[in-house]
KEPAGU-250206 format. One record per residue (C-alpha): residue in one letter; x, y, z negated. Coordinates in pm, whole numbers, plus 50000, padded with zeros to 5 digits. Each point is the difference from the previous one (the first is absolute). Layout:
KEPAGU-250206
aXYZ ...
This chain:
KEPAGU-250206
x741714320576306 x503624995850022 x501324970049839 x503684999549895 x501614964249969 x502005000649661 x503545000749945 x501894970749942 x501624998149658 x503454985349946 x500124972149732 x502215011449705 x501464977049743 x501755014149728 x503484998950018 x500494989449657 x497334973150059 x502004982550272 x503335002249807 x498554984449689 x498464969350261 x503434996050067 x501615003149681 x497044973149881 x501004976050329 x503295002849934 x500354991249601 x497214970050114 x503064988050261 x502315002549742 x497744982049738 x499544972650220 x503424992950120 x501245006249640 x497764968449906 x500994980150342 x503645002149896 x499875000149647 x497814965949994 x500814965850053 x498115000750330 x501855025850149 x503144975649934 x498904972750183 x498525018850271 x502794999550231 x499125027150221 x499425025049667 x503554986849899 x501205015150305 x498725031549948 x501354999149660 x503445005850068 x499195034850194 x498435016949694 x502595005049772 x497665017049752 x498514968749934 x502844980749874 x499195006549631 x496104986350082 x499594975949761 x497554987149705 x502014984349697 x502815020650135 x501984990349729 x503074978949985 x499804968249802 x501634966350004 x500624969149810 x503694998149911 x499285004149615 x499454971149748 x499834974550259 x501054961350039 x499894986450321 x500494963250142 x501555007450361 x500774959350083 x500404964649875 x502634979850188 x500724960049895 x503984997449982 x499454961249958 x497864973649866 x498335013549672 x502045032749994 x498825035350098 x500795036250030 x497825029849950 x500765034650175 x498205026249719 x500755036849928 x498615014149674 x500025040949989 x499445018549649 x497695031349961 x502165020350159 x500094978050305 x503574993049977 x500574959650050 x501574976049792 x503964996350053 x500334961849746 x496824983749858 x500334978149657 x499154966050067 x498345004249640 x497665027750117 x498664975250273 x496694980950007 x499644979350326 x497114971950052 x499634981450295 x497374979650176 x499554982950338 x496725001950217 x497894981449789 x501025026049661 x501984971349844 x502105012349791 x503674990950098 x502285006749685 x502325027050171 x503265003549807 x501615028850052 x503774991150119 x501515037050001 x499155034850116 x502805022850221 x500055031550164 x499374988150427 x503835018550051 x501684970249794 x498694976250266 x503435007550206 x500104969350122 x496865004250202 x501215018750324 x496405020250091 x498114998549652 x498185027850128 x497675004250363 x497365023850087 x498285018050290 x499815040750050 x496555002450112 x499745039150133 x497045014250085 x500825023450292 x495605011750042 x498635028850175 x499345017549721 x503245006149881 x501795033349969 x504115002250131 x500635008849582 x498314964549959 x502044982650235 x502995016049897 x499714991849585 x498784960750082 x503195000350233 x501965016049721 x498684981649713 x500274968050168 x504205002750077 x500705010049644 x497504970649815 x502094976550241 x503465018749881 x498734994949640 x499764963950001 x502764980649868 x499344967350063 x500954987750378 x497144995650199 x497944990050340 x498095026850104 x497225004450249 x498955035050151 x496074994850179 x498725034650076 x495964999350118 x497775026350157 x497114986650259 x502734972450073 x502534979749755 x503215006550120 x503024978049859 x502765024749995 x502494973049813 x499934965049906 x501164988749672 x503805012249981 x502835000849740 x501315027250178 x499255034049775 x500935022650287 x497934983150235 x496915002749761 x500645036749932 x500265004350391 x496774982250031 x498165025349693 x500825033450223 x498944986750320 x497205018350145 x496744986650125 x496855018150174 x497235011049709 x496964983750119 x497324979449801 x500064978149681 x500664961450062 x500704995249617 x499034967449904 x501684982750310 x503045020349923 x500204982649633 x499204967550202 x503165001550177 x501975010949698 x498634966649816 x501344977150362 x503505013649976 x500574995249581 x497374968249941 x502554972950049 x503215019049791 x500684989449651 x500085018549692 x498405031549943 x497855014550337 x498245028350019 x498425028450261 x500635044149909 x496775010350191 x499755039950103 x496975009750128 x497745034649973 x497124986350152 x497584968149950 x499454975850300 x498524999550322 x501634982050276 x500804965549840 x498734963150070 x501274987849654 x497755012949714 x501575011549625 x498474969349875 x501914975950216 x502965021549937 x499734992949637 x498994960750048 x503735000850180 x502095017449781 x498554979249711 x500754970050150 x503425010250146 x500825015049670 x500425034950168 x499515028749782 x498855031850120 x501515035749892 x497775020950161 x500455044050012 x497115019550138 x499475035950064 x497895022650103 x497114991350188 x498564961649904 x498314979849762 x502164995349661 x497944975649895 x500634974650338 x503885008349888 x499914985949597 x497604970750181 x503214997250208 x502784998749713 x497714984249703 x498964964850155 x503684996050190 x501975006349660 x501595034150134 x499955035649858 x497995030750181 x500425039450002 x498115026350173 x500755035050042 x497905030150184 x503365012250121 x502684977550182 x502885014149808 x499374994149700 x500214964150126 x504004998849890 x499194997749661 x497694964850041 x502774987250241 x502825006949752 x497894979449707 x499754972250252 x503134996350068 x500974996349619 x497454973349964 x501464980150315 x502925005149837 x499344985449647 x497564971550140 x499924969649728 x500424961650059 x498424980249794 x501054963850057 x498054970149814 x499114960450013 x496624984049994 x499054961349926 x498405000350344 x501615005050318 x497945024850189 x500535023150351 x497845027849894 x498185005149669 x496455009449924 x500515025849775 x502815016649802 x498955021449679 x503205017949937 x500625025149657 x502165022949878 x501105021049748 x502315028050148 x501165036949838 x496644990349730 x497614993250273 x498384966750058 x499384997250326 x497924970450183 x499924988850403 x497784968150110 x500934988950353 x497544974350158 x500984981150323 x497344990450191 
């Protein structure tokens, strides 16, 4: 008997199965990438943040993609200042249901209750209410820091939109001001110290820096430092597309510093971030916020903010006892048929 060696057979894989496997793997990869890039985890991860800017198709991937803001029917107590013994200023703003600011407030439409640190009523008496722009004797009635995100997740159109809108916002401000320009990536970069030179501010706004990680809270801390000793109305304008992943400071520390120093944060977010964090920063510092997925849509909100800044109101009042800071202020304003209420505490 002669044995015949069986012939070896080639392993055959149907082409359609191979292609289906590749397609399934690609789909799975895209799903994972979507959730990483659209999630708060992705925004906090420095590697993914850097990768994202090379994947332009991912720029529109974000849960809760609908724009939102809190400019409508708002009342804010931006700050408190002692004029002299038992005589004080409150810096406030009020907006109607369309987000338009009050240009004049009638004292008869205002109710004010001020208490001390022990919750004792100080018997506040309204002296007068005037728009901030009428205090012509004040050289710099407003001081602010422009705190600008240059993180690795940003696209060239984002950078352009921020710089263009910031320039337009500064040109919109009708009152004399001093401003500092702070830009942050993984480090905080002081582009311009506090300056009343409008041209210097505009030049600093458009100065480019490298795109890296997001030291958001450290950038805000530097912004507070620049204006905290300034008189009158103080605020920060923040633009960001991400969550912090490179700071030593925390969000709660920033809020505490702002409340102590009477600094409001006006936060503009777009793209890939935690909207709840943006809300908390503005709400707890008596500022405003807006979120738009697409940075090219920021212009409407910058215009609204410019109008609010130009129409900040100053409430002058006296108390029976002298204080350096109140414990709490309860403010009620009737404006355009709406009753607006706001309470602010100082710890």
